[in-house]
C-alpha positions as semicolon CSV with decimal commas, in nm:
position;residue;x (nm);y (nm);z (nm)
1;M;2,223;-0,162;-0,022
2;T;1,968;0,110;0,047
3;R;2,167;0,354;-0,166
4;R;2,195;0,098;-0,447
5;N;1,819;0,048;-0,462
6;L;1,749;0,422;-0,451
7;L;1,993;0,485;-0,737
8;H;1,826;0,212;-0,940
9;A;1,487;0,378;-0,886
10;V;1,630;0,713;-1,000
11;R;1,784;0,562;-1,314
12;S;1,473;0,357;-1,397
13;P;1,183;0,571;-1,272
14;A;0,910;0,418;-1,491
15;E;0,781;0,167;-1,236
16;P;0,778;0,403;-0,934
17;L;0,599;0,664;-1,144
18;L;0,346;0,406;-1,264
19;T;0,277;0,313;-0,902
20;L;0,175;0,676;-0,842
21;F;0,006;0,725;-1,178
22;I;-0,269;0,468;-1,122
23;P;-0,394;0,612;-0,789
24;L;-0,374;0,967;-0,923
25;M;-0,582;0,868;-1,224
26;M;-0,835;0,720;-0,984
27;V;-0,858;1,057;-0,810
28;L;-0,931;1,230;-1,140
29;V;-1,177;0,969;-1,269
30;F;-1,369;0,887;-0,952
31;G;-1,330;1,224;-0,784
32;F;-1,414;1,453;-1,076
33;V;-1,564;1,258;-1,367
34;F;-1,795;1,034;-1,160
35;G;-1,777;1,224;-0,832
36;E;-2,137;1,343;-0,806
37;G;-2,275;1,018;-0,941
38;M;-2,070;0,797;-0,706
39;A;-2,126;1,006;-0,395
40;H;-2,338;0,822;-0,139
41;P;-2,529;0,943;0,168
42;G;-2,291;1,066;0,436
43;T;-2,016;1,198;0,208
44;G;-2,179;1,533;0,131
45;G;-2,181;1,547;-0,248
46;A;-1,885;1,555;-0,486
47;D;-1,655;1,755;-0,254
48;G;-1,733;1,525;0,035
49;F;-1,678;1,221;-0,183
50;R;-1,329;1,345;-0,274
51;A;-1,254;1,384;0,098
52;F;-1,392;1,033;0,148
53;L;-1,185;0,901;-0,143
54;M;-0,838;1,041;-0,074
55;P;-0,740;0,818;0,224
56;G;-0,837;0,518;0,013
57;I;-0,620;0,644;-0,273
58;F;-0,324;0,678;-0,035
59;V;-0,365;0,316;0,071
60;M;-0,415;0,194;-0,287
61;A;-0,081;0,351;-0,383
62;M;0,094;0,164;-0,102
63;L;-0,083;-0,158;-0,201
64;Y;0,023;-0,140;-0,566
65;S;0,383;-0,076;-0,460
66;V;0,407;-0,452;-0,404
67;S;0,467;-0,492;-0,778
68;A;0,777;-0,270;-0,787
69;T;0,925;-0,442;-0,482
70;A;0,856;-0,794;-0,608
71;T;0,992;-0,717;-0,955
72;G;1,311;-0,563;-0,817
73;V;1,381;-0,854;-0,584
74;S;1,301;-1,104;-0,858
75;M;1,545;-0,931;-1,094
76;D;1,818;-0,949;-0,832
77;S;1,748;-1,319;-0,785
78;S;1,747;-1,397;-1,157
79;R;2,073;-1,210;-1,216
80;A;2,253;-1,393;-0,934
81;V;2,304;-1,063;-0,753
82;I;2,236;-1,236;-0,424
83;G;2,531;-1,469;-0,472
84;R;2,767;-1,184;-0,557
85;F;2,670;-0,984;-0,251
86;R;2,698;-1,289;-0,028
87;S;3,068;-1,308;-0,122
88;M;3,122;-0,959;0,024
89;P;3,188;-0,880;0,393
90;M;2,830;-0,783;0,476
91;A;2,535;-0,919;0,670
92;A;2,352;-1,192;0,482
93;S;2,019;-1,015;0,519
94;A;2,148;-0,672;0,408
95;L;2,008;-0,721;0,057
96;L;1,655;-0,757;0,194
97;T;1,675;-0,495;0,468
98;G;1,837;-0,252;0,224
99;R;1,554;-0,308;-0,020
100;A;1,296;-0,254;0,254
101;A;1,468;0,065;0,373
102;A;1,487;0,204;0,018
103;D;1,119;0,127;-0,038
104;M;1,025;0,309;0,281
105;L;1,220;0,618;0,173
106;R;1,039;0,603;-0,160
107;A;0,712;0,566;0,031
108;L;0,779;0,895;0,211
109;L;0,825;1,071;-0,123
110;E;0,519;0,904;-0,274
111;T;0,310;1,001;0,029
112;A;0,424;1,363;0,002
113;V;0,327;1,369;-0,367
114;L;-0,014;1,215;-0,299
115;V;-0,087;1,451;-0,010
116;G;0,018;1,746;-0,226
117;C;-0,212;1,634;-0,508
118;G;-0,494;1,585;-0,260
119;L;-0,451;1,939;-0,130
120;L;-0,454;2,072;-0,486
121;I;-0,793;1,915;-0,559
122;G;-0,942;2,049;-0,238
123;W;-0,892;1,762;0,007
124;R;-0,822;1,869;0,366
125;W;-0,783;1,688;0,695
126;E;-1,015;1,808;0,969
127;G;-0,837;1,651;1,265
128;T;-0,536;1,772;1,461
129;A;-0,177;1,769;1,335
130;V;-0,099;1,482;1,574
131;E;-0,386;1,277;1,431
132;A;-0,267;1,351;1,078
133;V;0,083;1,227;1,167
134;Q;-0,070;0,915;1,321
135;A;-0,265;0,854;1,000
136;I;0,052;0,882;0,791
137;G;0,227;0,650;1,037
138;L;-0,042;0,385;0,985
139;L;-0,008;0,428;0,609
140;L;0,368;0,374;0,626
141;L;0,326;0,072;0,855
142;F;0,096;-0,078;0,593
143;R;0,352;0,002;0,323
144;F;0,624;-0,170;0,528
145;A;0,409;-0,483;0,548
146;M;0,342;-0,468;0,173
147;T;0,715;-0,430;0,111
148;W;0,779;-0,764;0,278
149;V;0,497;-0,923;0,081
150;G;0,674;-0,800;-0,233
151;I;1,011;-0,925;-0,109
152;Y;0,871;-1,272;-0,048
153;L;0,696;-1,289;-0,385
154;G;1,013;-1,171;-0,558
155;L;1,220;-1,440;-0,387
156;V;0,984;-1,726;-0,475
157;T;0,936;-1,610;-0,836
158;S;1,261;-1,600;-1,030
159;D;1,109;-1,452;-1,347
160;P;1,051;-1,072;-1,318
161;D;0,792;-1,084;-1,597
162;V;0,589;-1,348;-1,419
163;V;0,591;-1,181;-1,078
164;G;0,407;-0,878;-1,216
165;L;0,136;-1,107;-1,350
166;I;0,100;-1,258;-1,004
167;V;0,090;-0,935;-0,804
168;Y;-0,187;-0,741;-0,975
169;P;-0,450;-1,021;-0,965
170;L;-0,379;-1,039;-0,591
171;A;-0,370;-0,665;-0,523
172;F;-0,663;-0,556;-0,739
173;P;-0,939;-0,743;-0,549
174;L;-0,797;-0,622;-0,216
175;G;-0,823;-0,264;-0,337
176;V;-1,166;-0,290;-0,496
177;V;-1,348;-0,514;-0,245
178;S;-1,283;-0,269;0,035
179;T;-1,420;0,053;0,177
180;T;-1,206;0,260;-0,060
181;F;-1,496;0,350;-0,290
182;T;-1,816;0,238;-0,119
183;P;-1,946;0,130;0,224
184;P;-1,983;-0,245;0,290
185;E;-2,357;-0,208;0,349
186;L;-2,402;-0,115;-0,018
187;M;-2,233;-0,439;-0,130
188;P;-2,385;-0,788;-0,156
189;G;-2,382;-0,969;0,179
190;V;-2,070;-1,182;0,136
191;L;-1,868;-0,908;-0,033
192;G;-1,969;-0,663;0,239
193;A;-1,834;-0,897;0,507
194;V;-1,512;-0,950;0,311
195;A;-1,473;-0,575;0,268
196;E;-1,515;-0,512;0,641
197;W;-1,235;-0,757;0,729
198;N;-1,010;-0,652;0,443
199;P;-0,674;-0,512;0,569
200;V;-0,706;-0,232;0,314
201;S;-1,043;-0,133;0,462
202;S;-0,900;-0,121;0,814
203;V;-0,621;0,115;0,715
204;V;-0,853;0,330;0,502
205;N;-1,113;0,355;0,780
206;A;-0,848;0,441;1,038
207;M;-0,703;0,715;0,820
208;R;-1,048;0,862;0,757
209;E;-1,113;0,868;1,130
210;L;-0,780;1,033;1,212
211;F;-0,801;1,281;0,924
212;G;-1,160;1,366;1,018
213;N;-1,283;1,277;0,668
214;P;-1,621;1,115;0,595
215;G;-1,624;0,746;0,685
216;V;-1,841;0,440;0,631
217;G;-1,944;0,358;0,988
218;G;-2,072;0,010;1,068
219;D;-2,189;-0,197;1,364
220;S;-1,927;-0,474;1,353
221;W;-1,635;-0,498;1,595
222;V;-1,379;-0,440;1,321
223;A;-1,563;-0,129;1,201
224;A;-1,572;0,007;1,557
225;H;-1,194;-0,034;1,607
226;P;-1,034;0,076;1,278
227;V;-0,714;0,218;1,429
228;L;-0,645;-0,099;1,628
229;M;-0,708;-0,315;1,321
230;A;-0,486;-0,087;1,110
231;V;-0,203;-0,178;1,347
232;L;-0,284;-0,547;1,391
233;W;-0,324;-0,629;1,020
234;P;0,023;-0,509;0,911
235;L;0,183;-0,679;1,212
236;A;0,007;-1,004;1,120
237;I;0,120;-0,971;0,757
238;L;0,479;-0,913;0,870
239;A;0,462;-1,217;1,098
240;V;0,344;-1,429;0,805
241;C;0,583;-1,295;0,538
242;V;0,914;-1,205;0,705
243;P;1,018;-1,551;0,837
244;P;0,955;-1,738;0,507
245;A;1,120;-1,454;0,313
246;L;1,434;-1,483;0,526
247;A;1,427;-1,862;0,498
248;R;1,390;-1,843;0,120
249;F;1,675;-1,594;0,103
250;R;1,904;-1,825;0,300
251;N;1,822;-2,112;0,062
252;L;1,897;-1,898;-0,245
253;S;2,223;-1,781;-0,095
254;R;2,369;-2,128;-0,048
């Protein structure tokens, strides 16, 4: 099942490429066009702002991957692929676990491309190699959680065209109302609090800390423990999404 999903991505690369295109365009627009104007105290000008921005771009790419996952699962559901595979001698959950495994392999490639682009524009990590690996590990854990969000949305939405319309209105606010572009203290009170407790913010802040890039700081408990929150949030998302996804899959397979 993993091989099947990877081959499908190779034969229809438009959606995976679009998932990367949007974050890369953000790097160019916010990092170069508006870099000096958007830089805030603590980032050190345009170069510092790009270093501040890149971990957020990595996380945004993983967040927007929900659309490709949800659309792929929805297409399988609408084409009765699930029923055909259930008639074969294979584990009932192989369709979902194969999809998740294929998405994680794609995530490794996407991460390599994003890191390479970041290095080309001058981004560097200032921490140790071990800390950099830990940062990538947190990014992939977040991607794994987002994969299961996409799987669940794809199973409950049988129309592939509709699922895309559902995903982006959910993903966009999570990406924007976060610490990706600006510190919470520069936002209105309520939005600042939402941004601090946003799962995206926790992963972004943890990656900045581990990479040694400029961060946002903060006095709240969640701001003081970004690495812990970057682990707890994905685990909580998995706990919420995996059981209903498996239950929905069993219902569709009957």
